[in-house]
C-alpha positions as CSV (number, residue, x, y, z in Angstrom):
1,M,-4.9,1.2,30.3
2,E,-1.2,1.9,29.9
3,S,1.5,-0.7,30.6
4,V,4.5,0.4,32.7
5,F,7.5,-1.9,32.5
6,I,9.8,-2.3,35.5
7,K,13.1,-4.2,35.7
8,T,13.0,-4.9,39.4
9,D,10.7,-7.0,41.6
10,Y,8.7,-3.9,42.6
11,I,8.6,-0.1,42.5
12,T,7.4,2.2,45.3
13,L,4.5,4.5,44.8
14,G,6.7,7.5,45.1
15,Q,9.0,6.2,42.4
16,F,6.1,5.3,40.3
17,L,4.6,8.8,40.5
18,K,7.9,10.3,39.3
19,F,8.3,7.7,36.6
20,T,4.8,8.5,35.2
21,G,5.4,12.2,35.3
22,S,2.7,12.8,38.0
23,I,5.4,14.6,40.0
24,T,8.7,16.2,39.0
25,N,10.8,15.1,41.9
26,G,10.8,12.8,44.9
27,S,10.1,15.5,47.5
28,E,6.7,16.1,46.0
29,A,5.6,12.5,46.6
30,K,4.5,13.1,50.2
31,T,2.0,15.8,49.2
32,A,1.0,14.1,46.0
33,V,-0.3,10.9,47.7
34,L,-2.5,13.1,49.8
35,V,-3.8,15.4,47.1
36,L,-4.1,13.0,44.1
37,K,-6.8,10.4,44.0
38,I,-4.7,7.2,43.9
39,S,-5.7,3.6,44.1
40,I,-3.9,0.3,43.7
41,N,-6.0,-2.7,42.7
42,G,-9.1,-0.7,43.6
43,V,-8.0,0.3,47.1
44,S,-7.3,3.9,47.9
45,E,-3.6,4.5,48.8
46,T,-1.8,7.3,50.6
47,R,1.6,5.7,51.5
48,R,4.4,6.8,49.2
49,G,6.5,3.8,50.2
50,R,3.8,1.3,49.1
51,K,5.4,-1.4,47.0
52,I,3.8,-2.0,43.6
53,Y,4.4,-5.4,42.0
54,P,3.9,-6.7,38.4
55,G,0.3,-7.4,37.8
56,D,-0.9,-4.5,40.0
57,V,-3.2,-1.9,38.5
58,V,-2.6,1.7,39.6
59,K,-5.1,4.4,39.0
60,I,-4.0,8.1,39.4
61,E,-7.0,10.4,39.1
62,K,-8.6,9.0,35.9
63,K,-5.6,7.4,34.3
64,S,-4.9,3.6,34.8
65,Y,-1.6,1.7,34.6
66,V,-0.8,-2.0,34.8
67,I,2.7,-2.9,36.1
68,V,4.6,-5.4,33.9
69,L,8.0,-7.0,34.7
70,S,10.4,-6.3,31.8
71,N,12.1,-9.4,30.3
72,E,15.2,-7.2,29.7
73,N,18.2,-8.0,31.9
74,K,16.9,-11.3,33.1
């Protein structure tokens, strides 16, 4: 499982997909959430605006990520 560090309270699923390289730009997010097998904390997700918080586990296809709040800029 890969850790993804964020500096804000949350990140949206669309932003997360771009951040991880699953998509190349934000306009692809709408299609990606319907095509890719995505789950957050074990629950299937299709909303690109879904907020993801530190501690959440995101699985895209077969790759898993855990969201961690960065201590930087605190």
